[in-house]
C-alpha positions as CSV (number, residue, x, y, z in Angstrom):
1,M,0.0,0.0,0.0
2,Q,1.3,3.4,-1.0
3,N,0.5,6.4,1.0
4,T,-0.6,8.9,-1.6
5,V,-1.2,12.2,0.0
6,E,-2.1,14.9,-2.5
7,T,-0.6,18.2,-1.5
8,K,-2.5,21.1,-2.9
9,K,-0.5,24.1,-4.0
10,A,-1.3,27.7,-4.0
11,G,-1.3,28.9,-7.5
12,A,1.2,31.2,-9.1
13,G,-1.3,34.0,-9.1
14,I,-1.8,33.8,-5.3
15,I,1.9,33.7,-4.7
16,T,2.6,36.6,-7.0
17,M,-0.1,38.8,-5.6
18,S,0.9,37.8,-2.1
19,V,4.5,39.0,-2.7
20,L,3.2,42.3,-4.1
21,Y,0.8,42.7,-1.2
22,L,3.5,42.0,1.4
23,F,5.8,44.4,-0.3
24,G,3.2,47.1,-0.4
25,Q,1.9,46.5,3.1
26,G,5.5,46.5,4.4
27,F,5.9,50.1,3.1
28,M,2.5,51.1,4.4
29,I,3.4,49.8,7.9
30,I,6.8,51.5,7.9
31,G,5.4,54.7,6.6
32,S,2.5,54.8,9.1
33,L,4.9,54.2,12.0
34,V,7.2,56.9,10.8
35,V,4.3,59.4,10.6
36,I,2.8,58.4,13.9
37,F,6.1,58.7,15.8
38,S,7.6,61.7,14.1
39,K,4.5,63.9,13.4
40,D,6.0,67.0,15.1
41,S,9.2,66.9,13.0
42,I,7.2,66.4,9.8
43,I,4.9,69.3,10.6
44,S,7.9,71.6,11.3
45,Y,9.6,70.4,8.1
46,Y,6.5,71.3,6.0
47,E,6.1,74.6,7.8
48,S,9.8,75.5,7.1
49,M,9.1,74.9,3.4
50,G,6.0,77.1,3.5
51,L,3.6,74.2,3.3
52,G,1.9,74.5,6.7
53,N,-1.5,73.8,5.2
54,V,-0.3,70.3,4.1
55,A,0.9,69.5,7.6
56,T,-2.5,70.1,9.1
57,G,-3.8,67.1,7.1
58,I,-1.7,64.7,9.2
59,N,-4.1,62.9,11.5
60,I,-2.8,60.3,14.0
61,A,-6.2,58.5,14.2
62,E,-6.3,58.0,10.4
63,M,-2.7,56.8,10.4
64,S,-3.5,54.3,13.3
65,I,-6.4,52.9,11.3
66,T,-4.3,52.6,8.2
67,L,-1.6,50.8,10.3
68,A,-4.1,48.4,11.7
69,I,-5.6,47.6,8.3
70,S,-2.1,47.1,6.8
71,V,-1.1,44.7,9.6
72,I,-4.3,42.7,9.3
73,I,-3.9,42.5,5.5
74,A,-0.3,41.3,5.9
75,I,-1.3,38.7,8.4
76,S,-4.1,37.4,6.2
77,V,-1.8,37.2,3.2
78,I,0.7,35.2,5.3
79,L,-2.1,32.9,6.3
80,L,-3.1,32.5,2.6
81,L,0.5,31.5,1.8
82,F,0.2,28.8,4.5
83,K,-3.1,27.7,2.9
84,K,-5.2,28.5,6.0
85,P,-8.9,29.1,5.2
86,I,-9.1,31.8,7.9
87,G,-6.7,33.8,5.8
88,A,-9.1,34.0,2.9
89,Y,-12.0,35.1,5.2
90,M,-9.8,37.7,6.9
91,F,-8.5,39.0,3.6
92,I,-11.9,39.3,2.0
93,G,-13.4,40.9,5.2
94,I,-10.6,43.4,5.7
95,E,-10.6,44.4,2.0
96,I,-14.3,45.2,2.2
97,L,-13.8,47.1,5.5
98,S,-10.8,48.9,4.0
99,F,-12.9,50.0,0.9
100,I,-15.7,51.2,3.1
101,Y,-13.3,53.2,5.3
102,K,-11.6,54.8,2.4
103,A,-14.9,55.7,0.8
104,I,-16.1,57.3,4.1
105,S,-12.8,59.1,4.8
106,S,-11.9,60.4,1.4
107,G,-14.9,59.9,-0.8
108,V,-15.5,57.7,-3.8
109,N,-14.0,58.7,-7.1
110,I,-12.6,56.9,-10.2
111,F,-9.3,56.2,-8.3
112,S,-11.2,54.3,-5.7
113,F,-12.4,51.8,-8.3
114,I,-8.9,51.5,-9.8
115,M,-7.6,50.6,-6.4
116,L,-10.0,47.6,-6.4
117,I,-8.0,45.9,-9.2
118,F,-5.5,44.1,-6.8
119,P,-8.1,42.9,-4.3
120,V,-10.5,41.7,-7.0
121,L,-7.6,39.8,-8.7
122,M,-6.5,38.2,-5.4
123,I,-10.1,37.2,-4.5
124,L,-10.4,35.7,-8.0
125,F,-7.2,33.7,-7.5
126,I,-8.5,32.6,-4.1
127,Y,-11.8,31.5,-5.6
128,K,-10.0,29.5,-8.3
129,K,-8.3,27.5,-5.4
130,K,-11.6,27.3,-3.4
131,D,-10.9,23.6,-2.6
132,I,-8.0,24.8,-0.5
133,Y,-9.4,28.0,1.1
134,F,-13.1,27.0,1.3
135,P,-13.1,23.3,2.2
136,K,-16.4,21.4,2.3
137,G,-17.6,20.4,5.7
138,E,-16.5,17.0,7.1
139,L,-20.1,15.9,7.5
140,E,-20.9,16.1,3.8
141,N,-20.5,13.0,1.7
């Protein structure tokens, strides 16, 4: 008797999008932390350049929400790479919440829909591998 265990692999699309997501979210996390911890120096730098009106747009609460969203997206992408179903649910949920937050905070324009290209592609790739990320229940035969 041979032990034939079929290992299911995440597709190339999921791996590629995951690398791009992790790269982008890494920059978002670092940028958010820099803004949160050095807000005063950023404001003084902008004011020295004569751009004081730009510096008033820095809001720590918005940066904290952005940081939290970025961390959750990075965690869900890592879970997707480990082929955990909770990663798919987290990713889809946080992307929906992220779109709603961005629509409320900055309004909806054509750029908002362009920003949906990556999440929609990732969800499409996840759906193509639904046997990994959305397993059928154990009770079904």
